[in-house]
N, C-alpha and C positions, 0 to 999 in steps of 0.2 A: 351605395357604391363602396366596394371594399377599397382600402388604401393599400397599394402594393408595398411589400416589405422592402426595406433598404437592403441592397446587396453589399456585403462587406467588400472593402477594397482588396485587390489581389495581394497575396502575401508571397514574399520570397522566403523559402525555407531551404536552408543549406545543411549539409551533413558531412562531417569529417570526424575522424577519431579525436583530433586535438583542436583546441581553440583557446583563445585568450583565457587565462594568463600564460598559457603554454607559449614558449618562445621558439618552437621548431619552425622551420621555414613554411610548411603548409599552413600551420596555425596563424602565423603572422600575415601571410598573404590573404587568407580567408578573412581574418579580422579586418584588415585594411579595406577589402572590398565591401564587406557587410556594413561596416560603420559608415562608409561613404554612401551606401544606398539608404541607410537610416537617416543620415543627414539630409537627404533629399526628400524625406517624408514618407518613405516606403515602409510598410510593415515587414519587419525582418525577424526571423527566428532561426536559430542554429541548433542542431542536435550534435552533441559530442560525447566523448567518454568522460569519466570522472577522475582520470589520472593524468599525469604529465608525462611527456615523452622521456624526460630525463629523471623522472621520479615516479616510478610505477606504483609506489606505495602511498603516494599522496592521494588524498580523497577530497575532491572538490564538491561544492554544494550541488544538489540535484537541480536547483533552479536559481537563475540569477538574471540580472539585466545590467548590461554595461554599454554606455554610450548609445542608447536607443535600440540595442539588439537584445532580444529575449533569448536566453540560453537554457536549453534543456539537456541535462547531462544524464545519460542512461547507464544502467548497470551492465557490467560484463565481468567475466573472470579476468584475473590479472596474473597469469602464470609467467609472463615475460616474453621477450622477442627472441631469445637466444636458442630455444629448443623448438624445432619446427612443429611437432605435434601439439605442444603447449600453445604456440602462437596461433595455430589453426583453431584451437578451442576458443581462445580469446577473440579471434575474428568472428567466429560463428555466433558466440553469445552476444557480442556487441551488435552484430547485424540483426539478430533476432529481436533484441530489445528495441533497437531503432525502428524496425518494421512495425512493431506494436504501437509505438508512439506516432509514427507517421500516418498510419491508417486512421488514427483518431484525430489527427491534426490537419491533414491536407483537405483542401476544398477544390472543387472544379475550377480550373483556370489558374491556380497557384503555380508558381515556378518552383520546381525542386532542383536544386543545384547540388549534385553529388560529386565529391572528390573521390579519389581512388585509394584511400587508406581506411580500411583494409581493401585489398584488391577485388574482393567479391562485392564491395559496396554498390557498384553500379547495377549489378543484377538485382539486389534487394531493392534499390531505389526504383528500378524499372517496374518491379512488381507493385510497389506502393503507388507509383504514379498511374499505372494502368487501372488499379482498383479504384482510385479516387478521382480520376480525370484530370490529374495535374500535368504540367508541361515539364518534361525532364530535360535538364541540361547536365552534361558530364564534363568535369574539368580534369583533364589528364596532366599530371606533372611529369609522368614518364609512362612508358608502355610496358605493362606487366600482363602476361608472363614472358613476353618476348625477351626482356632483359635477362631473366633467369635462364631462358633457353640459350641465349647468346653466350652466357658465361658458363654454360655446362652444368648448371645447378639441377637440371632435370634429366641429366644423362642416364641415370639409373632407371628412371621410370619416364621415358619420353612421352608416353600417352598422357601423363598428367598435364604437361605443358599445352598439348593440343586441346585437351578438354577445357582447360582454363581459358585459353584464347577464344575458343568457340563460345563459351558462356559469356565472356566479356563482350565479344562482338554481337552476340544476340541481344545484349542489353543496350549497347550504344547505338546499334542500328535502329532502335526504336526511340532514341532520344531526338528531341527537336534540334538540339545543337550538341556537337562534340567540340569542346574547346581544348586546344593543344597550345603549347608554349613556343613552338618553333615549326618552321616549314618542313624540317626533316621528319617530324612525327606525323604531320599531315600527309606527306608523301607515303609514309609507311602504311597508314590506314587506308589510303586510296588504293594502294596495291593489294590490300586485303579485301577490297570490294566495298568499302564504306563510301557512300555517295559524297562526292566532293562538296556538294552544296550544303551538306549538313555540318561540315567542318569549319570552324572559325579559329583563327590564330590570335591569341592574346598573350603578350609577353608577361613574364614576371617583372618585378621591380624591386629596387632597394628601399629600405626604410628611409623616410624623408629626413631622418636625423643623420644620415651618412653624408659627411662633408669632408673635404681635405683638411687634415690637421698638419700644420708645418712641423718639420722634424724637431725644431728647437722648442716647440710647445708640447711635444708628445712625451708624456712621462714613461711610456713603455720602453723607449730607446734607452733612457737612463737606467731604468730598473733592470733591463737585460744586459747592460754594459756594451751596447752596440753603437755608440755615438759616432764612431769613425768608420763604420763598416758600410759596404753596399749590402743591402738586405734583399733576399728573395723570399717571399712568403708563400705559404699555402694556407688557405682559410676555408673552414667548413669541413664537410664530410669527405674522408678519403676511403671510399667504399670499394666494393668488389668491381664496380663499373669504372673505376678511376685509374686503372693501369698502375697499381701500387708498386709492382716489381720494377717497372720502368722508371717510376719516380724515384725509388730508392737508388737505382743505379745512377741516375743523373746526379742525385745528391752526393753519392759517394765519389763519383768521378770528378765532381767540381770542388770538393773540399780541399784540393791542392792549391786552390786560389786563396791566398792568405787574406785578401781584402773582402772576401765574400762570407756572409753569414746567412744561414737558413733559419726561418721561424715557421713552425707548424702550429696552427691555431685551430683546434677542433678535435675531431675523433673519427671513429669508423674502423671497420675491419682492417683496412690497409695501414692504419697508423701503427699497427704492431710491427710492420716491417721497418718503419722509420725508427721506432724505439729500439728495435734489435740492432739496427745500424749504429745508433748512438751508443749502445752498450758495448758493441764490438770495437768501435773506433771512437773512444772518448774524445770529445772535441767541444771546446767552449764556444764554437761558432755554429752549433746546431741546438736550437732552443725549441721549447714546447710551451704552449699556452692552452688552457682549457677553452671550451666553447665560451664565447663572450656574450653577455646579455646585450639586449638591444641598445641600452644606453652606452655601452662601451664599443660599439661597432666602428664608430668614426675613428677612434684611436687605433684599434687593432688593424683595420683595413688600410689606414694611412701609414702604419709602421713600415712596411716594406717599400723599397724603391720600385719593385716590380713584383707581380704575382704569377706563380705557376698555376695553371689550370690544366687538368689532365682528363682524358677519356679513352677507354678501351675502344679501338676502332670497331669492334663487333657491336658496340652499343650506339653507334651513330644512327640517328633517326629514331632512337628509342629513348634517349636521355639527352637533355640539354643542360650543361653545367650553369645553373642560374646564379652561381657565385659571381659570374661575370658582371652582373648588373651592379652589385655592391662595389666591386673593384673599380669599375668605371666611375661610379658616383664619388668614390674617394680620390679620383684623379690619378689612378695608378695604371700603368700599362700591363697588358696580359701577355704572358708567354704560354702559348697553348701547346701542350705535349699531346699529340693525337694524330689522327688521319689528316694529312695535308689536303685531301680532296673531299673531305666530309663537310656537312652543313655547318659544324661549329667553326671550322677553319674558314669557310666562306664568310661567316659573320665577322670574324676577326679581321679578315682582309678588307671586306667591303666597307666596313665602318672605321677602318684604320685604328683598331683598338690595341695593336701590338704586333707580335710576330708568331709564326707557327714553327714548332720544333717537331720534326718527323719522329714519331714514336718508334718506328721500325728501323731507324738508323741512329743508334745511340751516339756514335762518334760525331755525326753531323749535328745532332741535337746539342751535344756538349759544346762544340765549337761555336755554334750560333749563340748559345748562352754566354760563353766567354767573350764573344765579340760585342755583345750588348754591354757587358761589364767594362770592356775597354773603350767603349764609346765608338766602336767601328760601325755599329748598326744604330741608327737614330730611331728611338722609340717615341711615340706620341707623348707630349707633355701634359701637365695637369690642366692647363687652360683649354687645350684641344679636347681632352677627354670630358671635361665638365660641359663643354659646349655640346658634344654628342649626347651626353646624358640629358641635358636640358631640352635638346631638340627632338630626340628620338626615344630615349630609354627611360625617361622619368616616370614617376608615379602618376602624374596627371594624364600623360599620354595613354598609359595602360588602362587607367580607370575610364577614360573616354571610350576606349575600345569596348570595354565591358558594358558600358551604358548602351552602346549600339547593339551589342549582342542581346542583352537582357530586355531591351525595349523593342526588339524585333525590327530594328531599322536595317535596311540594306547597307552593307559596308564593303567597299572595295579598298584594299590596302594599296597605298602609293608604292610604286616600285622601289623607291629608296628605303622603304621601311619593311620590305618583305622579309628579309633575313634578320632584321632587328627584332622581329617577333619570334 
């Protein structure tokens, strides 16, 4: 009698352009999820590129293993993100290299978790999953090309946006699960004909190292000379989706308040407007910090008394400003400059994370900001926000949702947590 061969355990294979030691948001989130699954004894492999988001000329080792996760880094061209044709070539070569690796790696029954950087990655992952009999899950941090269409980036060639959306939906419609980070994204996909049952909501989360740092213990206040100021901060990317012109106007209009300082920490296309404002109106109450490493996030997120978060109303339901999670973890209230009726504003109101500043009414937005500074509007305090973080928005809650998704368990979201996701 023949002895049956042992069947290898199911493997979780993830793919994203960036992974640890990269410190971009998508890399950190994916690292947290995969290391959690490896800790539970699952076989975990990730396919990523060989460069860093902030260092395109850095070359990482083709193979590595970190905290139980096998890392395979594939070759691609590295022309950079700033010129569209060059970026497309980088995307295509990364996807082609990844497809070759995946077709040799995947086995029937494996879970393939594809993120959306580059945007054509889900299509490539769908091809690999169908060839090898793997179960495809797609993790959307935003919806592309809808964001590009909403911002007018495809206006010259509108057909490009429709083609890309069609290819994306072709891929995700064949996925076992489409995981989005907010209910606005879920609603957008349902309107496009994606089956509601295939969509799962799993929020992002802040690094567990983010905790409130008292002002007296925060060296950044002393280094920036802002010990006596009320500080409004902006942390992370100020990109095309983040209403940079409206942010710049709010900053300029509010600089007449002598007790107010602004600190911008991060980068992005829109940061040029703020830098131009600082050049035109020299002011020692408008400060800049670079992107902070993971180890420094507690200090930088605790520096402001309140944080501005912004979003172009055209991008509601396509993008969720995930910087909110780190802000709440640091115990700081949110001033949301955006659509008062959109899903981000609903999140702010329903969980009492701060207040909403109407992006289309700059005078009202300014007055509400100044009312906060004068104490006429009561913002949630540190203890209240930390309680919300611990109860609804923390890492453990997010990873528990992911466990239900990846383990195939039915999951119904409690009503109080619907918009928290």
